[in-house]
C-alpha positions in Angstrom: 3.2 28.6 50.8 3.3 25.0 49.7 5.6 22.8 51.7 7.9 20.3 50.2 5.6 17.3 51.0 2.7 19.0 49.3 4.8 19.8 46.2 5.9 16.2 46.1 2.3 14.9 46.2 1.3 17.3 43.4 4.2 16.3 41.3 3.4 12.6 41.8 -0.2 13.1 40.9 0.8 15.0 37.7 3.3 12.3 36.8 0.6 9.6 37.4 -1.9 11.3 35.2 0.6 11.8 32.4 1.7 8.2 32.6 -1.9 6.9 32.6 -2.7 9.1 29.6 0.4 7.8 27.7 -0.5 4.2 28.5 -4.1 4.8 27.4 -3.0 6.4 24.1 -0.7 3.5 23.4 -3.4 0.8 23.7 -4.8 -1.0 20.6 -8.3 0.0 19.8 -11.0 -1.0 17.3 -11.3 1.7 14.6 -14.9 0.8 14.0 -16.2 1.3 17.5 -19.3 3.5 17.7 -20.0 3.1 14.0 -22.4 1.0 11.9 -19.5 -1.3 10.8 -19.4 -4.5 12.9 -15.9 -5.4 12.0 -13.1 -5.5 14.6 -10.0 -3.9 13.2 -7.2 -3.0 15.6 -5.0 0.0 15.3 -2.0 0.0 17.8 -0.1 3.3 18.4 3.6 3.5 19.0 4.1 7.1 19.9 7.4 8.8 19.6 8.6 11.2 22.2 8.0 14.9 21.8 5.3 16.8 19.9 4.5 17.7 16.3 6.0 14.4 15.1 5.6 12.9 11.7 3.5 9.7 11.8 3.1 6.5 9.7 0.2 4.1 9.5 1.9 0.7 9.1 0.3 -2.0 7.0 2.0 -5.4 7.4 2.1 -7.8 4.5 0.5 -11.3 4.2 -1.0 -11.7 0.8 -4.3 -10.1 1.9 -4.9 -13.4 3.8 -3.0 -12.8 7.0 -0.6 -10.3 8.7 3.1 -10.5 9.4 2.5 -8.8 12.7 5.9 -9.2 14.2 8.4 -8.4 11.4 6.4 -6.0 9.3 4.2 -4.7 12.2 5.7 -4.4 15.6 9.3 -4.4 14.4 8.8 -1.6 11.9 6.7 0.4 14.4 9.4 0.3 17.1 12.1 1.3 14.5 10.0 4.3 13.4 9.3 5.2 17.0 13.0 5.2 17.9 13.6 7.6 15.0 11.1 10.1 16.2 8.2 9.0 13.9 5.0 7.8 15.6 3.6 4.6 14.1 0.2 3.1 14.1 0.1 -0.6 13.2 -3.1 -1.5 11.3 -4.5 -5.0 11.3 -6.7 -4.4 8.3 -9.3 -6.9 7.2 -8.0 -9.9 5.2 -9.3 -13.1 3.7 -8.0 -15.2 6.6 -6.3 -18.5 6.8 -9.7 -20.3 6.5 -10.4 -18.3 3.3 -7.0 -19.3 2.0 -7.5 -23.0 2.8 -11.2 -23.7 2.1 -12.1 -21.2 -0.6 -15.3 -20.6 1.3 -15.6 -17.1 -0.2 -17.0 -18.8 -3.3 -20.2 -19.1 -1.3 -19.9 -16.3 1.3 -18.6 -12.8 0.9 -16.0 -12.9 3.7 -13.5 -10.1 3.8 -12.6 -8.6 0.4 -12.2 -5.2 -1.3 -13.2 -2.5 -0.4 -12.9 -3.6 3.2 -9.1 -3.0 3.3 -9.3 0.4 1.8 -12.1 1.4 4.2 -9.8 0.3 7.1 -6.9 2.4 6.0 -9.1 5.4 5.2 -10.7 5.2 8.6 -7.3 5.0 10.3 -6.1 8.1 8.4 -9.3 9.9 9.6 -8.9 8.9 13.2 -5.2 9.7 13.5 -5.7 13.1 11.9 -8.8 13.9 14.0 -6.8 13.1 17.2 -3.4 14.4 16.1 -3.2 16.8 19.0 -3.8 14.0 21.5 -1.2 11.8 19.8 1.4 14.6 19.6 1.7 14.4 15.9 1.5 16.9 13.0 -1.7 16.1 11.0 0.1 17.4 7.9 2.9 14.8 8.2 0.9 11.6 8.2 1.9 8.9 5.8 1.1 5.2 5.1 3.9 2.5 4.9 3.1 -1.0 3.7 4.9 -4.2 3.0 4.1 -6.7 0.1 0.3 -6.8 0.0 0.3 -4.0 2.6 2.4 -2.0 0.1 -0.4 -2.4 -2.4 -2.8 -1.1 0.3 -0.5 1.8 1.1 -0.4 2.8 -2.5 -4.2 2.5 -2.9 -4.5 5.1 -0.1 -2.4 7.4 -2.2 -4.4 6.8 -5.5 -8.0 6.6 -4.3 -8.0 9.2 -1.5 -10.9 11.1 -3.0 -13.0 8.0 -3.5 -14.5 8.0 0.0 -15.3 4.4 0.6 -16.4 5.3 4.2 -19.6 6.9 3.1 -21.3 3.6 2.6 -20.7 2.9 6.3 -22.3 6.1 7.4 -18.9 7.7 8.2 -18.3 11.3 7.1 -14.8 12.5 7.7 -14.1 16.1 8.3 -10.4 15.8 7.5 -8.6 14.9 4.3 -8.1 11.2 3.6 -5.0 11.9 1.5 -1.7 10.7 3.0 1.1 13.2 3.0 3.5 10.5 1.8 3.5 6.8 1.1 6.1 4.1 1.3 5.3 0.8 -0.5 8.0 -1.6 0.4 8.5 -4.6 -2.0 4.9 -4.1 -2.9 2.3 -6.0 -4.9 1.4 -3.6 -7.7 -0.3 -5.2 -10.7 -3.3 -7.5 -10.7 -3.2 -8.1 -14.5 0.5 -8.1 -15.6 2.3 -11.4 -15.9 4.2 -10.4 -12.8 1.0 -10.5 -10.7 1.2 -12.1 -7.3 -1.9 -14.4 -7.7 -2.3 -15.2 -4.0 -2.6 -11.5 -3.1 -5.0 -10.9 -5.9 -7.2 -13.7 -4.6 -6.9 -12.5 -1.1 -8.0 -8.9 -2.1 -10.7 -9.7 -4.6 -12.2 -13.0 -3.5 -13.0 -16.1 -5.6 -14.6 -17.3 -8.8 -16.6 -15.5 -11.4 -17.3 -12.5 -9.2 -13.7 -11.4 -9.9 -13.9 -9.6 -13.3 -11.2 -8.3 -15.6 -12.6 -4.8 -14.9 -12.2 -5.2 -11.2 -8.6 -6.4 -11.6 -7.8 -3.5 -13.9 -9.4 -1.0 -11.4 -7.0 -2.1 -8.7 -3.8 -2.5 -10.7 -1.8 0.4 -9.3 0.2 1.1 -12.5 -3.0 1.9 -14.3 -4.1 4.6 -11.9 -1.1 6.7 -11.1 -2.1 10.4 -10.9 -0.2 13.6 -10.9 -1.6 14.8 -7.6 -0.7 11.8 -5.5 1.6 12.3 -2.5 5.3 11.7 -2.7 6.3 8.0 -2.8 9.2 6.1 -1.4 9.4 2.7 -3.3 11.8 -0.1 -2.6 12.3 -3.7 -3.6 14.9 -6.4 -4.4 15.6 -8.1 -7.7 16.0 -11.5 -6.0 12.6 -11.3 -4.3 11.2 -14.9 -4.4 7.6 -13.9 -3.6 6.6 -10.8 -5.4 8.2 -10.4 -8.9 10.5 -7.3 -8.8 8.9 -6.1 -12.0 5.8 -5.0 -10.0 7.8 -2.1 -8.6 9.3 -1.3 -12.0 5.8 -1.0 -13.4 4.9 1.4 -10.6 8.1 3.4 -11.0 7.6 3.8 -14.8 4.0 4.9 -14.4 5.0 7.5 -11.7 7.9 8.8 -13.8 5.5 9.3 -16.8 3.2 11.3 -14.6 6.0 13.4 -13.0 5.0 12.1 -9.5 7.7 13.1 -6.9 9.1 9.7 -5.9 12.2 7.8 -5.1 12.7 4.2 -6.3 15.4 2.2 -4.7 16.1 -1.3 -6.1 18.6 -3.7 -4.5 20.1 -6.7 -6.2 19.8 -8.8 -3.1 17.6 -8.8 0.0 14.7 -11.1 -0.7 11.2 -10.4 0.7 9.5 -10.1 4.0 12.3 -8.5 6.1 10.7 -5.3 7.2 13.2 -3.4 9.3 15.0 -6.5 10.6 18.6 -6.8 9.5 18.9 -10.5 10.3 16.2 -11.3 7.7 17.9 -9.6 4.7 21.2 -8.5 3.3 23.5 -5.6 4.4 22.7 -4.1 1.0 18.9 -4.1 1.4 18.7 -3.1 5.0 20.2 0.3 4.0 16.7 1.2 2.9 16.0 2.2 6.6 18.4 5.1 6.8 17.6 6.1 3.2 13.9 6.3 4.0 14.5 8.4 7.1 16.7 10.8 5.1 14.1 11.0 2.3 11.3 11.7 4.7 13.2 14.4 6.4 13.8 16.1 3.1 10.3 16.0 1.8 8.8 17.2 5.2 11.1 20.3 5.5 
């Protein structure tokens, strides 16, 4: 028979292994390791307790030039985690501060579309393929994004069967279609008068290489499809950065195509607040509970 000391040692070893595994699974990692893509794109897990959880890939905003890592990244991920939803914060490729200031992408390619879509598709692939390790349900994986990240989240719902990974020699064995998406105060149109020009420039690059056809091809309202996943859409009328009519265009297009979605529009709240009450109004921060309730209903 095992004595008490031996049992204690075994229990301690098991606890150590479990703790080490949890710490390992929570570390940021480069999604392009061991591939032909030389980019460094970090994905950071925030795993909820339990097993079979829903999960969200979180895409912070930043006009496709930078990331709001704190408010729309870490802050959102911790809130989801506390509500039993595992989160994975994606630092997708962007034009960069240097690209914003210098316009160097007139001469060099830099980061631009389809880099960002490749990053979110690769993240969906990796999270689904490792769902068991992460303790999540691979059939309850969504993408949430803010501002320009909201545009990226919506692209993942519209272009899931356009495998932009194939050009990088990556062949997913899982579906790249999210089970739900949540574009929050998103950039939507690249051609309407409501366009957020800085995000369009960050996404597409500079100069004559940016054609009308390219802008049309990535204007979300023009590509809504009946088989896209359920959508939770939110914005504020007083948004000083991204014209609120972006979301109205998307809502109208989804309504016309009978896409299951919920559109919540607040009168006040502004932009860039993520899940942080101090950065918005009491009215707008109600989106957090509303989203959790919506998600629970669609995943029943």
